[in-house]
Structure formats: structure tokens, C-alpha cells
N, C-alpha and C positions, 0 to 999 in steps of 0.2 A: 349879710347882712343875717339882722337876727331877726328868724321870727318869733322865740317866747322865753322867757327871761327862764329860764332853770338856770339860774345862779339865785337869781332870788329866790327860790323855792327848794333848792336845797340847807339857805344859809337860816330859811326857817324847821325847815327837817329839823336840821343842827348836826348837816354834812359837815367829818373833816374834808380836808382839802383830796386825803387819802380818799377817801369815799367814794366824792364826788368823781376828783378820776379815772375808781376801774370805772361806777356806771357806762360813762362817759367814753369809757375803750370803747365797752362793750358796745354801747348804743352804735357809735362811731365804727364799727368790727360788722356789725349789722344791717346795717347802712351805708354804706361806703361813699352810695354816692348821690343823695338823697336827707342835703342840710333841714330843710323843715320836717322832713318823718322824725331824722337825730334829735333835733331839739326835741321836737313829741314827744319822743322815746324816751332821754333823760324828761323833757318833764312831768310828764307822768310819772314813771316810777322815784320822785323825788317825791312826788307829791302823796303817790301810798306811799310811804317810807315816816308821811310825816304823817298819817290821818290812822295811823299803826296798822296796816293792812300784811305788810312786811321790812323784815331784814335788810338790811344793806347787804348782810353775809344770802339771807335768801337767796336775792337777787343774783348777786353776782355768781352761786355759787349752780344757778337757771341760768345764768347765757357761757356758763367753764363745759356743762352740761350737757353744749347744743350745737360746741364745738367738738364733741367728741364721736 
């Protein structure tokens, strides 16, 4: 089941496949058993990048910092 079309949001944000994979990997680690929250997190991240509120580098760095 797909809850949100985060791939469309990623295209609108101009994200590369590699950038989206990094965002998806981080969100899956954060929400390993909750598909809806996982997809919502990815969608909101893509939308924030599209709006210019954050960069891919900032989101990946923030996610990495929470793992340490």
C-alpha cells in the first residue's frame, strides 16, 4: 500500500535518485515498522527541500547525527 506520492515530490524538488535513496534510507531507519510515518517523513523532507527550507546535505547530516 502506498500512502503518499513522495516520488513525485522528489521529482518536483529536483532530487537525484541517489539523494532520494539517502532520504529514504534514513526515514526507514527511523520508522522501520510504520510505513505511513516512513512515507510521510520522506514526503515532508522532499517538500522542505523543494521549498528551500533545507538542503539534502542538511537532512542527511541531521539523520546521521541522530545515529551517533
